[in-house]
N, C-alpha and C positions, 0 to 999 in steps of 0.2 A: 555062745558062739562070738566070738571075735568080728567086732563091726570091721568092713573094710568098703572103703569109698572106689566107687568105678569110674567117678569123673572128677576133676578136678581142671584149675585155673592157675599156670603159671604165665605171672605178671612178668614181660622184659624192661625191666627200667630205663634201660639205655632207650629201646624202642617206642618207649611211652615218653620220654624226654624229646627223642627225636620228634614224633608226632605235635607234640608241644611247640617246637619251634617251627613246625611246617606251617602250625594253626596261626603263630606269632606273625612269621613271614606275610602272610594272605591277609590279616585284619589291620598292618601295620600298629600305630600307635593308640589303637582302641584298646581298654582293658579287657582281658581275658577272665571269663568265671571259669573255673573247674567244678564239674558239680560232681563232688564225692560222695551224696545221700547214699544210704543205706550201707554203709559201711564200705564205700565205692564199688559200690554194686555186686559185693561180696568178695572184694579183691584187697581189702583192709583200707580201712579209713586214712590211718596214718602214715604208710607207706607212701601210699599213690600220693597224696597231700603235699609229702617231703619231695618227691621225688618231680612233682608240678610245681614248687613254689618260687622257681627261680622265673619260670615263665609265665604264672597266672598273677593276678592283681586281687582277685576275690576268690573265695569259696563257696559253693552251695552247698547244704546241707540240708537233710529234713524236718531235722527236729531240733529243740534245744540242748538234747543229752549231747547229741554229736556234735551241736557247734562246743558244748563246754569241754569236749572230749580233745575236739581240734585246737580251739584255743590254749591247751596247756602245752601243746607243740611249736603252733607256728602263731606268728602276731598278725597275720594278713587279715584286713574284713571278710566279716562271714556272713551269707546270707542265707537266713531261713527259709527255705523254700515253699516248706509247708506252715498249716495256720498256727497261730499262738493263740493259747488260751489266754484268758484274762489273769489269772494267777503268773503265768509265765511271764507276761510283758514286764514287771520290774526286773525281772531276772534279766532278761534281754536290753532292755535299755540302760540298767548297770552297767553291763559287758561291752556295750557300743556294738551290739549284734544288729543285723539289718532285717528285721522283720519282713515278712510280705504280707501286706495289704490289699483289700479290694472293695474297701469303704470308706467315707468319709467318718462312720463312728470309730471304727479303728485306728485311723491315722489321729483323731480328737483323744482317744485313750492314750495313745502313745505319748500325745503331747501335753497331757495331766501330767505324765511322768517327768519328760525331760524332751527337748529335742532329738530326735533321731535320725538318720538317714534309713530310708524305706524303700521296699520294692513294692512298684504299684501293679498288681496282678490284673490283665486282662484276659477274660476268657476268649479266646479266639476258635472255639468251636467244639472242646471237648465236654465242657459242662462243670469239671470239676471243681474249679476255683477260680475266683477272679469276677469282676465286674462284667458284664457282655459287653463285647466292643461297641454296639450300637449306643452303650451308658456311660464309655469310659472317660469323652470328656466333662461332664458333668462334676462327676466327684474332685478330678485333679482341678477344676475351676473354683470350686468351692472351699477346696484346702489350701489355696495359695495363699489365704492369710495366717494359717497356722504356722507353727514353729517347726515343723518337718522341714527336712532340709534334703539336697541332695537327691531327687528324687528320680527312682529308675522305672524303666516300664519293661513288661516281658511278655510273651505271648503264649 
């Protein structure tokens, strides 16, 4: 029997660009991070990223494989929103990707490789990833002497 899909999504790239411009107007000069993880939520990683490339300064992906795929097409900074395994850290550092970290130990592990920008994840209540909000100030202060630079915070 032939497989037939009963549902699909059609992405209107002009509408997507328009929406990104509306966001740009509202946030002014702040950096825009376009989250395209999980194959842009099933809508096509490369197509969606290319569509948003003029408005977004950074892209967020779920994992290293998505970051490597996106890097083949776009030069923008790429934030890995999911955790990195110790084996992935050298590749992340080598390619200049921005890892999401939630501990002093992770920052130190990256610093042993080279100075990298990091996304410091604060758990604001979902309990999936990040340092608890009540403890967020301590690792950041402890890390201030490390080589990591351009620290970003996320909720």
